[in-house]
Structures are given as structure tokens and as C-alpha cells.
C-alpha positions as CSV (number, residue, x, y, z in Angstrom):
1,M,-41.9,-40.6,-32.1
2,S,-39.2,-43.2,-31.6
3,D,-39.9,-46.9,-31.3
4,D,-39.5,-46.7,-27.5
5,G,-42.3,-44.1,-27.2
6,A,-40.0,-41.2,-26.7
7,F,-40.6,-37.9,-28.5
8,T,-37.4,-36.7,-30.1
9,Y,-36.4,-33.4,-31.5
10,N,-33.0,-32.0,-32.7
11,G,-31.1,-31.8,-29.4
12,G,-33.3,-33.7,-27.1
13,K,-35.7,-36.5,-26.2
14,V,-38.8,-36.7,-23.9
15,E,-39.4,-40.2,-22.5
16,P,-42.8,-41.6,-21.6
17,G,-44.0,-40.2,-18.3
18,E,-41.7,-37.1,-18.6
19,T,-42.5,-33.4,-19.2
20,Q,-40.0,-30.9,-20.6
21,N,-40.2,-27.1,-20.7
22,L,-37.7,-25.6,-23.1
23,R,-36.8,-22.5,-24.9
24,Y,-35.8,-23.7,-28.4
25,G,-33.6,-21.6,-30.6
26,I,-35.1,-20.9,-34.1
27,S,-33.0,-17.9,-35.2
28,E,-30.5,-15.2,-34.0
29,T,-30.7,-11.4,-33.5
30,Y,-28.4,-8.8,-35.0
31,L,-26.2,-9.3,-32.0
32,G,-26.0,-13.0,-32.5
33,D,-28.2,-13.8,-29.5
34,P,-30.6,-16.7,-29.9
35,V,-34.3,-16.1,-30.8
36,R,-36.0,-18.9,-28.8
37,I,-39.6,-20.1,-28.6
38,P,-41.2,-21.6,-25.5
39,V,-42.1,-25.3,-25.9
40,T,-43.7,-27.7,-23.5
41,I,-43.7,-31.4,-24.3
42,V,-45.8,-33.7,-22.1
43,N,-45.2,-37.4,-22.9
44,G,-47.9,-39.6,-21.2
45,E,-47.0,-42.9,-19.6
46,L,-49.7,-44.5,-21.8
47,P,-49.3,-44.9,-25.6
48,G,-51.5,-42.8,-27.8
49,P,-51.4,-40.1,-30.5
50,T,-49.1,-37.1,-30.6
51,V,-50.8,-33.8,-31.0
52,Y,-49.5,-30.3,-31.2
53,L,-51.3,-27.1,-29.9
54,S,-49.9,-23.9,-31.4
55,A,-50.7,-20.2,-31.0
56,A,-49.4,-16.8,-31.8
57,A,-48.1,-17.5,-35.3
58,H,-49.2,-13.9,-35.5
59,G,-47.6,-12.1,-32.6
60,D,-50.5,-10.0,-31.6
61,E,-53.1,-12.9,-31.5
62,L,-53.2,-13.7,-27.8
63,N,-56.3,-15.7,-26.9
64,G,-54.7,-19.0,-28.1
65,I,-51.7,-18.4,-26.0
66,E,-53.8,-18.8,-22.8
67,V,-55.5,-21.9,-24.2
68,V,-52.2,-23.6,-24.9
69,R,-50.7,-22.5,-21.5
70,E,-53.7,-23.8,-19.5
71,V,-53.7,-27.2,-21.2
72,A,-50.0,-27.6,-20.7
73,H,-49.7,-26.3,-17.1
74,E,-53.1,-26.3,-15.4
75,W,-54.8,-29.5,-16.6
76,N,-54.3,-32.7,-14.8
77,L,-52.5,-34.8,-17.4
78,A,-51.7,-37.8,-15.2
79,D,-53.9,-40.1,-17.3
80,L,-52.7,-38.7,-20.7
81,A,-52.5,-41.5,-23.3
82,G,-50.2,-39.9,-25.9
83,T,-48.0,-36.9,-26.3
84,L,-48.7,-33.1,-26.2
85,V,-46.4,-30.7,-28.0
86,C,-47.5,-27.2,-26.8
87,L,-46.2,-24.1,-28.7
88,P,-47.9,-21.1,-27.0
89,V,-45.9,-18.4,-28.8
90,M,-44.5,-19.3,-32.2
91,N,-43.8,-15.8,-33.4
92,V,-41.7,-14.6,-30.5
93,P,-40.3,-11.5,-32.3
94,G,-43.8,-10.4,-33.3
95,F,-45.1,-11.1,-29.7
96,L,-42.3,-9.0,-28.2
97,F,-43.3,-6.0,-30.4
98,Q,-47.1,-6.9,-30.3
99,Q,-47.1,-7.0,-34.1
100,R,-48.8,-9.5,-36.4
101,Y,-45.8,-10.1,-38.6
102,L,-42.2,-10.7,-37.9
103,P,-40.7,-7.2,-37.1
104,I,-37.8,-6.0,-39.2
105,Y,-38.3,-8.8,-41.7
106,D,-42.0,-7.7,-42.2
107,R,-42.9,-11.3,-43.2
108,D,-45.9,-13.4,-42.2
109,L,-44.7,-16.5,-40.3
110,N,-48.1,-18.1,-41.2
111,R,-47.3,-17.9,-44.9
112,S,-43.8,-19.4,-44.5
113,F,-44.4,-23.0,-43.6
114,P,-43.1,-25.7,-44.0
115,G,-40.1,-23.4,-44.4
116,R,-36.7,-24.0,-45.8
117,A,-33.3,-24.1,-44.2
118,D,-31.5,-22.0,-46.8
119,S,-34.2,-19.3,-47.5
120,T,-35.5,-16.1,-45.9
121,S,-35.4,-15.5,-42.1
122,A,-39.1,-16.3,-41.8
123,K,-38.8,-19.6,-43.8
124,R,-35.8,-20.6,-41.7
125,M,-37.7,-20.1,-38.5
126,A,-40.7,-22.0,-39.9
127,H,-38.5,-24.8,-41.0
128,V,-37.0,-25.3,-37.5
129,I,-40.5,-25.3,-35.9
130,F,-42.0,-27.6,-38.6
131,E,-39.3,-30.2,-38.6
132,N,-38.9,-30.5,-34.9
133,F,-42.4,-30.0,-33.5
134,I,-45.1,-30.2,-36.2
135,D,-44.1,-33.0,-38.6
136,P,-43.6,-35.7,-35.9
137,C,-47.3,-35.2,-34.7
138,D,-50.4,-37.1,-35.7
139,F,-52.6,-34.0,-35.8
140,G,-52.7,-30.4,-34.6
141,L,-54.8,-27.5,-33.4
142,D,-53.6,-24.0,-34.5
143,F,-55.2,-21.1,-32.6
144,H,-55.7,-17.7,-34.1
145,T,-57.8,-14.5,-33.6
146,S,-59.1,-12.0,-36.1
147,T,-56.7,-9.3,-37.2
148,R,-56.4,-6.0,-35.4
149,G,-59.7,-4.0,-35.4
150,R,-62.0,-7.0,-36.0
151,T,-63.4,-9.9,-34.0
152,N,-64.5,-13.4,-34.8
153,M,-66.9,-15.8,-33.1
154,L,-65.2,-19.1,-32.2
155,H,-65.2,-21.3,-35.3
156,V,-63.1,-23.9,-37.2
157,R,-61.4,-23.5,-40.5
158,A,-60.6,-26.8,-42.1
159,D,-60.3,-28.7,-45.4
160,M,-63.3,-31.0,-45.0
161,S,-62.4,-33.0,-48.1
162,A,-59.5,-34.6,-46.1
163,P,-61.1,-37.3,-43.9
164,G,-58.5,-36.9,-41.1
165,V,-59.2,-33.1,-41.0
166,A,-63.0,-33.5,-41.1
167,R,-62.9,-35.8,-38.1
168,L,-60.8,-33.4,-36.2
169,A,-62.9,-30.4,-37.1
170,K,-66.1,-32.1,-36.0
171,A,-64.5,-33.3,-32.8
172,F,-63.7,-29.8,-31.7
173,G,-67.4,-29.1,-31.4
174,T,-68.0,-25.6,-32.7
175,N,-71.2,-24.4,-34.3
176,V,-69.5,-23.2,-37.5
177,I,-66.9,-24.9,-39.7
178,I,-65.7,-23.0,-42.7
179,D,-64.6,-25.5,-45.3
180,S,-61.5,-24.4,-47.2
181,E,-58.0,-25.4,-48.0
182,G,-55.4,-23.6,-46.0
183,P,-53.7,-21.0,-48.2
184,E,-50.2,-21.8,-49.4
185,G,-47.6,-21.4,-46.6
186,T,-50.1,-21.6,-43.7
187,L,-49.4,-24.0,-40.9
188,R,-52.7,-25.9,-41.3
189,G,-52.4,-26.2,-45.0
190,E,-48.8,-27.3,-45.1
191,A,-49.1,-29.6,-42.1
192,T,-52.1,-31.3,-43.6
193,M,-50.4,-31.8,-46.9
194,A,-47.4,-33.3,-45.1
195,G,-49.6,-35.9,-43.4
196,T,-50.5,-34.1,-40.1
197,P,-54.2,-33.2,-40.2
198,T,-54.5,-29.7,-38.8
199,I,-57.4,-27.2,-38.2
200,T,-57.4,-23.5,-37.5
201,L,-59.4,-22.2,-34.6
202,E,-60.4,-18.5,-35.0
203,M,-61.5,-16.8,-31.8
204,G,-62.1,-13.2,-30.9
205,E,-59.8,-10.3,-31.5
206,A,-56.1,-9.4,-31.3
207,H,-54.2,-7.7,-28.3
208,R,-56.3,-9.2,-25.5
209,F,-57.4,-12.3,-23.5
210,Q,-61.2,-12.9,-23.8
211,R,-62.1,-15.3,-21.0
212,G,-65.4,-16.6,-22.4
213,L,-63.8,-17.5,-25.8
214,I,-60.8,-19.1,-24.0
215,D,-63.1,-21.3,-22.0
216,E,-65.1,-22.3,-25.1
217,A,-61.8,-23.2,-26.8
218,L,-60.7,-25.3,-23.8
219,A,-63.9,-27.2,-24.0
220,G,-63.2,-27.9,-27.6
221,V,-59.7,-29.2,-26.8
222,E,-61.3,-31.5,-24.2
223,S,-63.7,-32.8,-26.8
224,V,-60.8,-33.5,-29.2
225,F,-58.8,-35.3,-26.5
226,A,-61.9,-37.5,-25.9
227,E,-62.4,-38.3,-29.5
228,Y,-58.8,-39.5,-30.0
229,G,-58.5,-41.3,-26.6
230,L,-55.9,-38.9,-25.2
231,M,-57.9,-38.5,-22.0
232,A,-60.4,-41.0,-20.9
233,S,-61.9,-38.6,-18.4
234,K,-63.2,-36.2,-21.1
235,T,-66.2,-36.5,-23.4
236,V,-66.9,-35.5,-27.0
237,R,-69.3,-32.5,-27.1
238,W,-72.1,-31.7,-29.5
239,P,-72.6,-27.9,-29.8
240,G,-76.4,-28.1,-30.3
241,W,-76.3,-27.2,-34.0
242,R,-73.6,-27.1,-36.6
243,T,-73.2,-25.6,-40.1
244,V,-70.4,-26.4,-42.5
245,I,-69.9,-23.5,-44.9
246,T,-68.8,-25.0,-48.2
247,G,-68.0,-23.6,-51.6
248,D,-71.6,-23.8,-52.7
249,R,-72.9,-21.8,-49.7
250,E,-72.7,-18.1,-49.8
251,K,-70.2,-16.3,-47.7
252,T,-68.8,-12.8,-48.0
253,W,-66.9,-10.0,-46.3
254,I,-69.3,-7.0,-46.6
255,R,-67.2,-3.9,-47.3
256,A,-67.8,-0.2,-46.8
257,D,-68.7,1.8,-49.8
258,A,-68.2,5.1,-47.9
259,G,-65.7,6.4,-45.4
260,G,-66.8,7.4,-41.9
261,I,-67.6,6.2,-38.4
262,V,-69.4,2.9,-38.1
263,D,-72.4,2.2,-35.8
264,M,-72.6,-1.6,-35.7
265,H,-76.1,-2.9,-34.8
266,F,-75.3,-6.5,-34.1
267,E,-72.8,-8.5,-32.1
268,R,-70.5,-11.2,-33.5
269,G,-72.3,-14.5,-33.8
270,A,-75.7,-12.8,-34.4
271,L,-78.3,-14.1,-36.9
272,V,-79.3,-11.4,-39.4
273,H,-82.1,-11.6,-42.0
274,E,-82.0,-10.4,-45.5
275,G,-82.6,-6.6,-45.5
276,D,-81.6,-6.2,-41.8
277,R,-79.6,-3.0,-41.1
278,I,-76.2,-4.5,-40.1
279,C,-74.6,-1.1,-39.5
280,T,-74.7,2.6,-40.4
281,I,-71.7,4.6,-41.6
282,T,-71.9,8.3,-40.6
283,N,-69.8,11.4,-40.9
284,P,-68.8,13.5,-37.8
285,F,-72.0,15.5,-38.1
286,K,-74.3,12.5,-38.5
287,D,-76.0,14.2,-41.4
288,D,-74.9,11.8,-44.2
289,N,-75.8,8.2,-43.1
290,V,-75.1,5.2,-45.3
291,V,-77.1,2.1,-44.3
292,V,-75.5,-1.3,-44.8
293,E,-78.1,-4.1,-45.2
294,A,-77.7,-7.9,-45.1
295,P,-77.7,-9.2,-48.7
296,F,-78.9,-12.6,-47.5
297,T,-80.0,-14.3,-44.2
298,G,-77.0,-15.6,-42.3
299,L,-74.6,-15.6,-39.4
300,L,-72.2,-12.8,-38.5
301,V,-69.0,-14.8,-38.0
302,G,-66.8,-11.7,-37.8
303,I,-67.5,-8.0,-37.3
304,L,-65.6,-4.7,-37.2
305,E,-64.4,-3.6,-33.8
306,N,-62.5,-0.4,-34.8
307,P,-65.4,1.8,-35.8
308,V,-63.7,3.9,-38.5
309,V,-63.4,2.9,-42.1
310,Y,-62.2,3.9,-45.6
311,P,-64.2,2.8,-48.6
312,G,-63.3,-0.8,-49.2
313,N,-62.6,-1.7,-45.6
314,P,-64.3,-4.9,-44.3
315,L,-67.3,-4.4,-42.1
316,C,-68.5,-8.0,-41.3
317,H,-68.1,-11.6,-42.4
318,L,-71.5,-13.0,-43.2
319,V,-72.2,-16.7,-44.0
320,E,-75.4,-18.2,-45.3
321,L,-77.4,-20.7,-43.3
322,D,-79.7,-23.4,-44.5
323,D,-83.3,-23.4,-43.2
324,E,-82.8,-26.0,-40.5
325,T,-79.7,-24.4,-39.1
326,R,-81.3,-20.9,-39.3
327,R,-84.2,-22.2,-37.2
328,A,-81.8,-23.7,-34.6
329,V,-79.9,-20.5,-34.3
330,Q,-83.2,-18.6,-34.0
331,R,-84.3,-20.8,-31.2
332,E,-80.9,-20.4,-29.4
333,Q,-80.8,-16.7,-29.7
334,S,-84.5,-16.1,-29.2
335,P,-85.7,-18.8,-26.8
336,D,-89.2,-17.4,-26.7
337,S,-89.5,-17.6,-30.5
338,D,-92.1,-20.1,-31.8
339,E,-90.5,-20.2,-35.3
340,G,-90.4,-23.7,-36.6
341,T,-92.9,-25.1,-34.1
């Protein structure tokens, strides 16, 4: 931000009280035509923090697109104290082909940040996005879904050892926070390292809009805006219970030891107890069943959606819960249960 409160980027400026919708060039095609990403910048009349909302770093992850669009274009932002930088589709080439990675280049945009102006195509794109729209911000929310064929409950991934990130993660108000550093090249990891605390929001599955998860995520954005004073009309939310999954708590992707067709017995977000039958892998004749049991009591943060597997394919993402959290989840999922009373 400039001293006069304007948000500046290479080629433009957004003054306080102004909104700009632009298509910003980040690369070129084989024909020399521009590859442009949509960006909406809303600069409030009142001073406040600058926050970015980003989605579709992976081109087939669509839920976050709708979250960012609704905040930018459907919310009443008249009382906004600060600036919003909304990036609903960062990986435009992947989005056009409905692919996770950058087509042709076959590179992961979300392993290319902060980018470099004289490097690969992916890193050049990442560099333009990062320098113009990420680095100027005070913090950011980066929306993702699970990869193709799997689905996640809404949860936060954040480096909780960084105070600015921990505050942001808690403000979003999800039940589950997975504490981890962002892998090298990820937007959240590199932005946080550069001084812009960032969290990743995982929600649902690729290739679709899931209205319930979108609404949950919008409530999380409202909570963040309240925490940081961006919108006085919003309130910080408490999700009822919260667990932070740290390095000393067990978490695992349970993988198939046999190929076949999977019958999943639980939904994402379900509490399972040690020894519960999570799923069964069968052959086409259903005469050679392989039972997959929970190795410990925990929460199914992610599960398989595509019901066919090879040996080694992931089946579910299970995280351990402490006793207090387990009882809270039990009460929420089985209101008639008297456990813990």
C-alpha cells in the first residue's frame, strides 16, 4: 500500500473508496496472446489491513472460486475498513482445461511460488502474481479442495508456530487445524516466509461447487474479517470444538493393500473408533473382501470418492483426537449419546 492508502500494482492503482475488476496478464500463449487472470481489488474508504483471497491455484479446484467471487461481488462492502485483493482463478490455463496442473508445462503452480522472473513458465507466472498481489498484503486466505477422486471436510492447514498465522487460523473458526509448514513453493509457505501470514483452507472435492461447504467457508471469511476489524458488522465465530493436529498427534493416510472396488462405510468428518470397519475392498464377484479397520480413534478429515483403487492408493485421511475433543465430536454427531455425562 502507498502512503496515501492506495493499493498499487505494476500498471495501476486503486484509491480508497474504489473497486477495480481487471484481467491481469501473467504470461503468453504460443500465439503471443496474453494469459490473463481475473483480479478484483476493493479498497475501502476506511483504513485497515490488506488481505488477499485466492483460489484455483490448482485449475480443477472449484469450491474456492465461488467463495472468492461471492465476497468480492455479492457482499455489501460499504463499511470495509481495509483492502481486499480477490484472485478467484490463479491457474487460468489449468482452469480452462479443468486440470490440476498447468497444461502443456505440466507444472504445479502451487509449488512455484514466490516465482522468478527468469525461470520456468510456472515460476514466471507465480512471480507476477506474488509480486503484484500477494506480497503487498498483510495476510491471506488460500482456498483449495482435495485432489480428484477424494474429498475433504473443511479444515485449515497452517504453521501454528508463527504467531500471525496461528491467530489467522483460529479466527477462521474451523473444527480442525492441521499444524504444518507449507511445503516449499506453496503459496501459504512462501507468503508466510515473506511476511504475509497465510493459511490454506481445504474443502470438499475437485470439479464441482458444493454449496454447504461454500457457505461454511464464507462464514469463516466473515469471522476473519471481524477478528481483524475489516467489517464491524461481522462477529468472530467459535465452532463449538476445535482440535489442532500437531506433530506429536497421530495422523495418517490409510492406503489400500489390495486392488479392487471400495465400499466406504463412513462419510467425511465422521468419528471412527479403533477397530471400526472404515471400508471394504472387494473384487467384481464380491467373494474376496479385504476389510480396512481404523488403527486408532480419530476423525476422517478426508476420504476416497472414486471407489476404485490399486494397492497403495489412499483410502482416507485419519487424525487422532484427544479425549475431550473426542467426547465433543461424539456429542455433536450423536446428540442422544450420554458419553461423558
